[in-house]
C-alpha positions in Angstrom: 6.3 -0.8 -0.8 2.9 -1.8 0.6 2.5 -4.4 3.3 -0.6 -6.4 4.0 -1.4 -4.6 7.2 -1.7 -1.4 5.2 -4.8 -2.7 3.4 -8.0 -3.2 5.4 -9.7 -6.5 6.2 -12.1 -7.9 3.5 -15.2 -6.8 5.3 -14.2 -3.1 4.9 -14.5 -3.4 1.1 -18.2 -4.4 1.4 -19.0 -0.8 2.2 -16.0 1.4 1.4 -13.3 2.0 -1.2 -9.7 2.4 -0.3 -7.4 5.0 -1.9 -3.7 5.3 -1.4 -0.4 6.0 -3.1 3.1 4.7 -3.5 5.4 7.5 -4.5 4.1 8.8 -7.8 1.4 6.1 -8.2 -2.1 6.4 -6.8 -4.2 3.3 -6.3 -7.8 2.3 -5.4 -9.2 -1.0 -4.2 -13.0 -1.5 -4.2 -15.7 -4.1 -4.4 -17.6 -4.3 -7.7 -20.7 -6.4 -8.1 -20.7 -8.5 -11.2 -23.7 -10.5 -12.4 -23.6 -13.3 -9.8 -20.5 -12.4 -7.7 -18.5 -9.7 -6.2 -14.9 -9.0 -7.2 -12.2 -6.6 -6.0 -11.2 -4.1 -8.6 -7.8 -2.6 -8.4 -7.1 0.7 -10.2 -3.7 2.5 -10.5 -2.8 5.8 -12.1 0.0 8.3 -12.1 -0.4 11.3 -9.7 -0.8 14.0 -8.8 -4.6 14.0 -9.3 -7.2 12.1 -7.2 -9.4 9.4 -8.6 -12.3 11.7 -9.4 -10.2 14.3 -11.2 -8.1 11.8 -13.3 -9.3 11.1 -16.9 -10.5 7.4 -17.1 -8.1 6.6 -20.0 -5.2 7.1 -17.6 -6.4 4.2 -15.3 -4.9 0.7 -15.4 -7.4 -1.8 -13.8 -7.1 -5.4 -12.7 -9.8 -7.7 -11.3 -9.2 -9.9 -8.2 -11.3 -12.5 -6.3 -13.3 -11.0 -3.5 -11.3 -12.9 -0.8 -8.3 -12.6 1.4 -6.3 -14.2 -1.4 -7.6 -11.5 -3.7 -6.4 -8.7 -1.4 -3.0 -10.4 -1.3 -2.9 -10.6 -5.1 -4.0 -6.9 -5.3 -1.2 -6.0 -2.9 1.4 -7.7 -5.1 0.0 -6.0 -8.2 0.1 -2.6 -6.5 3.7 -3.1 -5.5 4.7 -4.3 -9.0 3.0 -1.3 -10.6 4.4 1.0 -8.0 7.9 -0.1 -9.0 7.1 0.6 -12.6 5.6 4.1 -12.0 8.5 5.0 -9.7 11.2 3.4 -11.8 12.6 1.3 -9.0 
């Protein structure tokens, strides 16, 4: 299970993407610029392959606000999906 301290502060996502894993589930959190705003895009997929080597149809994505609250919502979603992927 992920904890908030394991995800970087909001400013990190202005320039970088964060990849990680929970058991058999891989995840990615990144900033995506929409027409007039930025959002956080969370992506999850089943391992063992990295983001660049996984077929896009295997991804499950969710959008979150580009804010501290968005990071917390993404964290909850990653944990929920991690439980599903790891059959907890």
